[in-house]
C-alpha positions as CSV (number, residue, x, y, z in Angstrom):
1,M,16.4,-37.4,-8.3
2,E,13.1,-36.0,-7.0
3,K,12.6,-35.8,-3.2
4,E,10.2,-38.3,-1.8
5,N,7.0,-37.0,-0.4
6,Q,7.5,-33.7,-2.2
7,V,4.7,-31.3,-1.3
8,T,3.0,-29.2,-4.1
9,D,2.0,-25.8,-2.9
10,Y,-0.4,-23.2,-4.3
11,R,-0.1,-19.5,-4.3
12,Y,-3.1,-17.2,-3.7
13,R,-3.6,-13.5,-3.5
14,L,-5.9,-11.5,-1.2
15,R,-7.1,-8.0,-1.9
16,F,-8.2,-6.2,1.2
17,E,-9.0,-2.8,2.5
18,K,-7.7,-1.0,5.7
19,A,-10.1,1.6,7.1
20,G,-10.9,3.4,10.3
21,T,-8.9,2.5,13.3
22,F,-7.6,-0.6,11.5
23,A,-5.4,1.8,9.5
24,Y,-3.3,2.2,12.7
25,V,-2.4,-1.5,12.8
26,S,1.3,-1.9,12.3
27,H,2.8,-4.2,9.7
28,L,3.9,-6.7,12.4
29,D,0.5,-6.7,13.9
30,L,-1.0,-7.1,10.4
31,V,1.1,-10.2,9.9
32,R,-0.1,-11.6,13.3
33,T,-3.7,-10.7,12.4
34,F,-3.7,-12.6,9.1
35,T,-1.9,-15.6,10.7
36,R,-4.7,-15.8,13.3
37,L,-7.4,-15.4,10.5
38,F,-5.9,-18.1,8.4
39,M,-5.7,-20.4,11.4
40,R,-9.3,-19.7,12.4
41,A,-10.5,-20.3,8.8
42,E,-8.5,-23.6,8.9
43,L,-6.5,-23.0,5.8
44,P,-3.9,-25.6,4.8
45,L,-1.0,-23.2,4.9
46,T,2.5,-23.8,3.7
47,F,5.0,-23.1,6.5
48,S,8.6,-22.1,6.3
49,E,11.2,-24.6,7.6
50,G,13.5,-24.2,10.5
51,F,13.3,-23.7,14.3
52,N,10.4,-21.2,14.2
53,P,8.2,-22.1,11.2
54,H,5.7,-19.4,10.1
55,P,3.2,-19.2,7.2
56,K,4.6,-18.2,3.9
57,M,3.1,-14.7,3.3
58,V,4.2,-11.6,1.3
59,F,2.6,-8.2,1.5
60,S,2.5,-5.4,-1.0
61,A,4.3,-2.1,-0.5
62,P,4.3,-0.9,3.1
63,L,1.6,1.6,4.2
64,P,2.3,4.3,6.8
65,L,0.3,4.1,10.1
66,G,-3.0,5.9,9.8
67,T,-3.2,5.8,6.0
68,E,-6.3,4.1,4.7
69,S,-6.3,1.9,1.6
70,K,-8.8,0.5,-0.8
71,T,-6.2,-1.9,-2.2
72,E,-3.7,-3.9,-0.2
73,L,-2.4,-7.2,-1.5
74,L,-1.2,-10.3,0.3
75,D,0.3,-13.5,-1.3
76,F,0.2,-16.7,0.7
77,R,0.8,-20.4,0.0
78,T,-1.2,-23.5,0.8
79,V,-0.5,-27.3,0.5
80,A,-3.9,-27.9,-1.0
81,E,-6.1,-26.2,-3.6
82,L,-8.7,-23.9,-2.1
83,D,-12.4,-23.5,-2.8
84,L,-12.1,-19.8,-3.3
85,A,-15.8,-18.8,-2.6
86,E,-15.9,-20.9,0.6
87,V,-12.6,-19.6,1.9
88,L,-13.4,-16.0,1.1
89,S,-16.7,-16.4,3.1
90,R,-14.9,-18.0,6.0
91,L,-12.2,-15.2,6.1
92,R,-14.8,-12.5,6.0
93,E,-16.6,-14.1,9.0
94,V,-13.6,-13.9,11.2
95,S,-12.1,-10.5,10.0
96,P,-12.0,-7.6,12.5
97,L,-13.7,-4.3,12.0
98,G,-11.9,-2.1,9.5
99,L,-10.3,-5.1,7.6
100,E,-12.4,-5.7,4.6
101,I,-11.4,-8.7,2.4
102,R,-12.6,-8.0,-1.1
103,E,-11.1,-10.7,-3.4
104,L,-9.3,-14.0,-3.3
105,Y,-7.7,-15.4,-6.5
106,P,-4.7,-17.4,-7.8
107,A,-1.7,-15.2,-7.7
108,E,0.0,-14.2,-11.0
109,G,3.3,-12.5,-11.1
110,K,5.2,-11.3,-8.1
111,L,4.3,-8.4,-5.8
112,S,7.9,-7.1,-6.5
113,E,6.6,-6.2,-10.0
114,I,4.5,-3.3,-8.4
115,A,6.1,0.0,-9.4
116,F,3.5,2.7,-8.6
117,A,0.6,3.3,-6.3
118,A,-2.3,5.6,-6.8
119,Y,-3.3,7.9,-3.9
120,T,-6.0,10.4,-3.2
121,L,-5.0,13.4,-1.1
122,T,-8.1,15.0,0.4
123,F,-7.8,18.4,2.1
124,A,-10.0,19.1,5.2
125,A,-11.1,22.5,3.6
126,P,-11.3,23.8,0.0
127,L,-8.2,25.4,-1.4
128,D,-8.5,29.0,-2.3
129,E,-7.2,30.5,-5.5
130,A,-3.7,31.2,-4.2
131,Q,-3.4,27.7,-2.7
132,T,-4.6,26.2,-5.9
133,A,-2.0,28.1,-7.9
134,A,0.7,27.0,-5.4
135,V,-0.3,23.3,-5.9
136,S,0.5,23.7,-9.6
137,D,3.8,25.4,-8.8
138,F,4.7,22.6,-6.4
139,F,4.4,20.0,-9.1
140,A,6.0,22.3,-11.7
141,Q,9.3,22.2,-9.8
142,S,12.2,20.3,-11.5
143,S,13.4,19.2,-8.1
144,I,11.8,18.6,-4.7
145,P,14.5,17.9,-2.1
146,A,13.3,16.0,1.0
147,E,14.9,14.3,3.9
148,K,14.5,10.5,4.1
149,K,15.5,8.3,6.9
150,G,17.2,5.0,5.9
151,K,19.5,2.4,7.2
152,D,22.4,4.7,6.8
153,G,20.7,7.6,8.6
154,I,19.0,10.7,7.3
155,K,19.8,11.8,3.8
156,T,18.5,14.3,1.3
157,V,16.9,12.9,-1.9
158,D,15.0,14.4,-4.8
159,I,11.4,13.1,-4.7
160,R,10.2,14.8,-7.9
161,P,11.2,11.8,-10.1
162,M,9.1,9.6,-7.8
163,I,5.9,11.5,-8.6
164,A,4.8,9.9,-11.9
165,S,1.7,12.0,-12.4
166,W,-0.9,14.2,-10.6
167,E,-4.3,15.6,-11.2
168,R,-6.4,18.2,-9.3
169,V,-9.8,16.6,-9.2
170,S,-11.6,19.3,-7.1
171,D,-10.8,22.2,-4.7
172,T,-10.3,19.6,-2.0
173,E,-8.9,16.6,-3.8
174,I,-5.7,15.7,-5.6
175,H,-4.8,12.3,-7.3
176,A,-1.2,11.3,-7.5
177,L,0.7,8.3,-8.8
178,L,3.8,7.7,-6.6
179,S,6.7,5.3,-6.9
180,V,6.6,2.4,-4.4
181,S,9.4,0.2,-5.9
182,S,12.0,-1.0,-3.5
183,E,14.7,1.2,-5.1
184,H,12.6,4.4,-5.2
185,F,9.9,4.2,-2.5
186,L,8.1,7.5,-1.8
187,N,6.3,7.5,1.5
188,P,2.9,9.1,0.9
189,D,3.2,10.9,4.3
190,L,6.4,12.5,3.1
191,F,4.8,13.5,-0.2
192,S,1.8,15.1,1.7
193,S,4.1,16.8,4.2
194,K,6.2,18.4,1.4
195,L,3.2,19.6,-0.5
196,R,1.5,21.1,2.6
197,S,4.9,22.8,3.7
198,F,5.1,24.3,0.2
199,L,1.5,25.7,0.6
200,C,2.4,27.2,4.0
201,E,5.5,28.9,2.6
202,R,3.6,30.4,-0.3
203,C,0.3,31.1,1.2
204,G,0.9,31.2,5.0
205,A,-1.4,28.2,5.7
206,A,-2.5,24.8,4.4
207,P,-5.5,22.7,5.4
208,S,-4.8,19.4,7.0
209,A,-5.1,16.4,4.7
210,R,-5.4,12.7,4.6
211,M,-4.1,10.1,2.1
212,L,-5.9,7.1,0.7
213,R,-4.3,4.4,-1.4
214,S,-6.5,3.1,-4.2
215,A,-4.6,0.9,-6.7
216,F,-1.2,-0.5,-7.7
217,Y,0.4,-0.2,-11.2
218,R,3.2,-1.8,-13.1
219,A,6.3,-0.1,-14.4
220,D,4.6,1.6,-17.3
221,G,2.3,3.4,-14.9
222,A,-0.8,2.4,-16.9
223,A,-1.2,-1.3,-16.4
224,L,-3.1,-2.2,-13.2
225,F,-1.4,-4.7,-11.0
226,R,-3.8,-7.1,-9.3
């Protein structure tokens, strides 16, 4: 027998960017930020039940503090259908500096279906010939052991299988497709650190570098997730 007064909810997905100082906003503060934005935009949100109800929101794979992104995804639910253009305009009006809301659309699939993320690693100075060769040697390794901190403490894992592909675009820029699944999550900071450490060991020095996330992909590594 169906429950009386059953509420139908709608699931929507936001694509947004994190840039500048906003890249240093923690995940917890990001949740608080969007809760305030949704309230200020007067969205008819669906709330969880219980003693401390909160808006039903799910974010895509976590991003380290300080890492900028062109593609972050947020799923949320509402009790009424939204006028997408109007809501997008309202959210942009109340968004803080560094948080750029790019798209709003009905959500299809689950964020847990995301398997890989595309990153751009940009060095502060051009790599010389020796460093360029060392980059190729780094990715040619059959195994790249690294220490990862987890719930059970620090353990050594092989991150090489978590690097799906890579490409040297210029003498300052590398593109890499890294695993972000819940089972095999490769922190982009750890990836960058291991690469730069390898360059230091081989060449005596490595330029500083920054990471930028640009897109998400499904398990085949080719189909874009949006």
